[in-house]
C-alpha positions as CSV (number, residue, x, y, z in Angstrom):
1,M,18.0,64.7,90.9
2,N,21.9,63.5,91.3
3,K,23.4,60.0,90.7
4,I,22.4,57.9,94.5
5,D,25.6,56.2,95.7
6,I,24.2,53.1,96.7
7,S,27.0,52.1,98.9
8,N,26.2,54.6,101.4
9,I,23.0,53.1,102.2
10,S,22.7,50.2,105.2
11,G,21.1,46.6,105.0
12,Q,19.4,48.3,108.1
13,S,18.3,51.4,106.7
14,M,17.0,49.6,103.3
15,R,15.0,47.9,106.1
16,V,13.9,50.5,108.0
17,F,12.4,52.1,104.6
18,L,10.7,49.6,103.4
19,A,8.8,48.9,106.8
20,V,7.4,52.5,106.5
21,Y,6.4,52.4,102.7
22,D,4.8,48.9,103.8
23,E,3.0,50.3,106.6
24,I,2.9,54.2,105.8
25,S,3.0,55.0,109.2
26,V,6.2,55.4,111.2
27,S,4.5,54.5,114.4
28,K,3.8,51.1,113.0
29,A,7.3,50.8,111.0
30,A,8.9,51.4,114.7
31,L,6.5,48.8,116.4
32,R,7.2,46.3,113.4
33,L,10.7,47.0,113.7
34,G,10.8,47.0,117.7
35,Q,13.1,50.4,117.2
36,S,11.6,53.9,118.8
37,Q,9.9,55.7,116.3
38,S,12.5,58.7,116.6
39,S,15.3,56.5,115.2
40,V,13.0,55.2,112.5
41,S,13.1,59.0,111.8
42,H,16.3,59.6,111.7
43,T,17.2,56.7,109.3
44,L,14.2,58.0,107.0
45,E,16.5,61.8,107.4
46,K,19.6,60.2,106.8
47,L,18.3,58.5,103.7
48,R,16.8,61.8,102.2
49,G,20.2,63.2,102.7
50,I,21.7,60.2,100.4
51,M,18.9,60.5,98.0
52,G,19.4,63.8,97.7
53,A,15.0,64.3,97.8
54,E,11.9,63.3,100.0
55,L,11.2,59.7,100.2
56,F,7.6,60.8,102.2
57,Q,5.7,63.6,102.6
58,K,2.8,64.5,104.7
59,S,-1.1,63.8,104.0
60,G,-3.6,64.6,106.2
61,R,-2.7,63.7,109.8
62,G,-0.5,60.1,107.8
63,I,1.9,60.4,104.8
64,V,2.5,59.3,101.6
65,P,5.2,57.6,99.6
66,T,6.7,60.1,97.1
67,A,7.3,59.4,93.3
68,L,11.1,58.3,94.5
69,A,10.0,56.6,97.1
70,T,7.7,54.2,94.7
71,R,10.4,53.7,92.2
72,V,13.3,53.0,94.3
73,A,11.3,50.4,96.9
74,P,10.6,47.6,94.2
75,V,14.9,47.7,94.1
76,L,15.7,48.1,97.8
77,R,13.8,45.3,98.6
78,Q,15.4,43.0,95.7
79,I,18.2,43.9,97.5
80,V,17.5,43.2,101.0
81,A,15.3,39.9,99.5
82,D,19.4,38.3,98.0
83,L,20.9,39.9,101.3
84,E,19.1,37.6,103.7
85,S,19.2,34.7,101.4
86,L,22.9,34.8,102.2
87,G,22.4,34.1,105.4
88,E,21.2,30.3,104.4
89,S,23.1,27.8,103.0
90,D,23.3,26.4,99.2
91,D,23.2,23.0,100.4
92,Y,20.0,23.4,102.6
93,D,18.9,19.8,104.2
94,P,15.3,19.6,105.2
95,A,16.3,16.1,107.5
96,E,18.6,18.5,109.3
97,D,15.6,21.3,109.8
98,K,13.6,21.1,112.4
99,S,11.1,24.1,112.2
100,P,7.6,23.2,111.8
101,V,6.4,23.8,107.9
102,I,3.6,26.6,107.8
103,I,0.8,27.3,105.2
104,A,-1.5,29.4,105.3
105,L,-4.7,28.6,103.0
106,N,-8.6,29.2,102.8
107,G,-11.0,26.4,103.6
108,S,-11.7,25.0,100.0
109,A,-8.0,25.0,99.3
110,M,-7.1,22.8,102.7
111,A,-10.2,20.5,102.1
112,V,-8.6,19.5,99.2
113,M,-4.6,19.6,99.3
114,S,-4.1,18.5,103.5
115,S,-3.7,15.2,102.8
116,R,-1.9,15.1,99.6
117,L,0.6,17.7,101.4
118,R,1.5,16.2,104.5
119,E,2.3,12.8,102.5
120,T,4.7,14.5,100.6
121,L,6.2,16.1,103.4
122,W,6.3,13.2,105.5
123,E,7.8,10.7,102.3
124,T,11.2,13.1,102.5
125,V,11.0,14.1,106.0
126,P,9.1,11.9,108.1
127,F,5.9,12.9,111.0
128,R,7.7,16.8,110.2
129,E,5.3,18.9,112.2
130,I,2.9,20.7,109.7
131,C,0.6,23.6,111.0
132,L,-2.0,24.3,108.1
133,R,-2.9,27.8,108.7
134,E,-6.7,29.0,108.4
135,L,-5.8,31.8,106.0
136,G,-9.6,33.6,106.1
137,S,-9.9,36.4,103.8
138,R,-6.9,37.0,100.7
139,D,-7.3,41.0,102.2
140,N,-4.9,38.7,105.1
141,L,-2.4,37.3,102.5
142,E,0.0,40.2,102.8
143,D,0.2,40.7,106.3
144,C,0.7,36.8,107.4
145,L,3.6,36.6,105.0
146,Q,5.2,40.0,105.8
147,R,5.0,39.0,109.6
148,Q,6.6,35.9,108.7
149,E,3.5,33.4,110.2
150,A,3.4,31.2,107.1
151,D,6.3,29.9,104.8
152,L,3.7,29.8,102.0
153,A,0.3,30.8,101.5
154,I,-1.9,29.4,98.7
155,V,-5.2,31.5,97.8
156,P,-7.5,31.7,94.9
157,R,-5.1,34.0,91.9
158,L,-5.3,38.1,93.0
159,N,-6.3,40.7,90.6
160,T,-3.1,42.1,91.8
161,Y,-0.4,41.3,93.7
162,P,1.3,43.5,96.2
163,Q,5.4,43.8,95.0
164,T,6.2,42.8,98.6
165,L,4.7,39.2,97.5
166,Q,6.0,36.7,94.8
167,H,3.6,33.9,93.0
168,S,3.3,31.3,90.9
169,A,0.6,29.0,89.6
170,L,-0.2,26.2,91.4
171,Y,-3.3,24.4,89.8
172,K,-6.4,25.7,87.9
173,D,-10.8,24.6,88.8
174,R,-13.8,25.6,87.6
175,S,-16.8,26.5,89.9
176,V,-20.1,23.8,90.0
177,I,-22.7,24.4,91.8
178,Y,-23.6,21.5,94.7
179,Y,-27.0,20.5,95.8
180,D,-28.4,17.7,97.9
181,P,-30.1,15.7,95.8
182,S,-32.7,14.3,98.1
183,Q,-34.1,17.8,98.6
184,R,-34.0,19.4,95.5
185,G,-33.1,18.9,91.6
186,P,-30.3,20.1,89.8
187,V,-30.3,24.2,88.7
188,T,-31.2,24.7,84.7
189,T,-31.8,28.0,84.0
190,I,-30.5,31.6,85.4
191,E,-34.2,32.2,86.5
192,D,-33.8,28.6,88.8
193,Y,-30.3,29.9,89.9
194,G,-31.4,33.6,91.1
195,S,-34.5,32.1,92.9
196,A,-32.5,29.2,94.8
197,R,-31.7,29.8,98.7
198,H,-27.9,29.8,98.1
199,A,-25.3,29.4,101.2
200,V,-22.0,30.6,100.6
201,L,-18.5,30.7,102.2
202,D,-17.5,34.4,104.0
203,F,-14.1,34.4,105.0
204,G,-14.6,38.4,105.2
205,G,-12.7,41.1,104.4
206,R,-13.1,43.3,101.2
207,T,-11.9,41.1,98.2
208,K,-15.0,39.8,96.2
209,S,-14.3,36.1,95.5
210,N,-13.7,34.6,91.8
211,V,-17.9,33.3,91.8
212,E,-18.8,37.1,92.7
213,Q,-16.8,38.4,90.5
214,Q,-18.8,36.1,87.5
215,L,-22.0,37.0,88.9
216,A,-21.2,40.4,88.9
217,Q,-20.3,40.8,85.2
218,W,-23.3,39.1,84.1
219,A,-25.6,40.9,86.5
220,I,-26.8,37.8,88.3
221,N,-28.5,38.2,91.7
222,R,-28.7,35.4,94.3
223,E,-30.7,35.3,97.4
224,V,-27.7,34.4,100.1
225,C,-29.5,32.5,103.2
226,L,-26.6,31.3,104.9
227,R,-22.7,32.2,105.4
228,V,-20.3,29.8,106.9
229,Q,-16.7,29.9,107.3
230,N,-15.1,26.4,106.1
231,V,-16.6,24.1,103.6
232,W,-16.7,21.4,106.5
233,L,-19.9,23.6,108.0
234,M,-20.7,24.0,104.2
235,A,-21.3,20.2,104.0
236,E,-23.0,19.6,107.3
237,A,-25.6,22.8,106.3
238,L,-26.3,21.2,102.9
239,T,-27.1,18.0,104.1
240,G,-30.7,18.0,104.1
241,S,-31.7,21.6,102.8
242,D,-32.8,22.9,99.3
243,M,-29.7,25.3,99.4
244,I,-27.5,25.2,96.9
245,T,-23.7,26.8,97.3
246,T,-21.5,27.6,94.3
247,L,-18.0,26.4,94.7
248,P,-14.9,24.9,93.4
249,E,-15.1,21.5,91.3
250,T,-12.4,19.7,93.3
251,L,-14.4,19.4,96.5
252,S,-16.6,16.9,95.0
253,R,-13.7,14.5,96.0
254,G,-13.4,15.8,99.5
255,P,-16.1,17.3,102.1
256,L,-18.7,17.7,99.7
257,S,-18.3,14.3,98.1
258,H,-22.0,12.9,98.8
259,L,-23.9,15.7,97.1
260,E,-24.8,15.9,93.5
261,T,-23.0,18.8,91.1
262,C,-24.6,20.5,88.2
263,E,-22.9,23.2,86.1
264,P,-23.9,26.7,86.5
265,P,-26.2,27.7,83.9
266,F,-23.7,30.7,83.0
267,V,-20.5,31.3,81.3
268,K,-17.8,30.0,84.0
269,A,-14.2,30.6,83.8
270,P,-11.7,28.5,85.3
271,F,-9.9,29.9,88.1
272,T,-6.0,29.6,89.3
273,F,-5.0,28.6,92.5
274,D,-1.3,30.4,93.3
275,L,2.0,29.9,95.6
276,T,2.7,32.8,96.8
277,W,5.7,34.0,99.5
278,H,7.5,37.0,100.5
279,I,9.9,38.6,98.5
280,R,12.6,38.5,101.3
281,Q,12.2,34.4,100.6
282,E,12.8,34.6,97.2
283,N,15.7,32.5,97.0
284,S,16.2,31.1,100.5
285,A,16.9,27.1,100.4
286,R,14.7,26.4,102.5
287,N,11.4,28.1,100.6
288,L,12.5,27.0,97.4
289,W,12.7,23.6,98.9
290,L,8.9,23.7,100.6
291,R,7.9,25.5,96.9
292,R,9.1,22.2,95.6
293,M,7.5,20.0,97.8
294,V,4.1,21.9,97.4
295,Q,4.3,21.8,93.8
296,R,4.7,18.4,94.0
297,S,1.6,17.4,96.2
298,V,0.0,19.1,93.8
299,E,0.8,16.8,90.3
300,G,-0.3,14.2,92.6
301,L,-3.1,15.0,94.1
302,L,-3.9,15.6,89.5
303,A,-2.4,12.6,88.5
304,A,-4.8,10.9,91.1
305,A,-7.8,13.1,89.8
306,S,-7.2,12.1,86.6
307,K,-7.2,8.2,86.7
């Protein structure tokens, strides 16, 4: 393959390529970009000429990226991110920024962090509008950040992250069993755990929770009797019931504080909650400030928990 002259590739052409690469569809990319399909196809044809090779090839009724496309995608993605960051001033002043702060997270993280996040942000920018958006399944993560529906997201660590996203460790947690002591005693054996009636958080999607992955590893089956979408419903459901649930320990200082906890009767590895953002925001002064605020709020949360 001939050497590629990247100076012939415009920023807009890079965005078109990345949209098609992410969507694996010309029509979906066109919809996302607000362009016609013919315009997107024309840009791809121009890029093919510059690259000297095909970037996508037909597969059934759709398309798939070629090896060349897979190789250049992360390079072009970083270039686009750097170009977009130039639009922001380095001397970002959060007091002058009136746009709301939007953070996507699931119910367990929201229950733990919402108050501390609010306090930390309002110390710097009093009463700035904050939107804590329910993320639901981790399968929604990439679309949520790609479509700029949130500035940041907080999620249990994924086994692998899409190349469009960046992440950093935020805090560690571990699983414990919650139960209503007026209805039952603690779980002490694997047999007891397997025969108990379980309630679980279910955000939909295909990604297994950390607990499900651990249970599969140990070949432990459980009888799930109830699925709910947030921890506040879980707190209500377990009160006055003999059901149990296996959830992060930090919830014992929040919505599940009225329940008793016990250790799971199987080896349980701690798990990490990550702060995630889209790669286009990697060098954004505003996003960097938001990340620092979230990190500071977690530091305060952990310090309070250790007392």
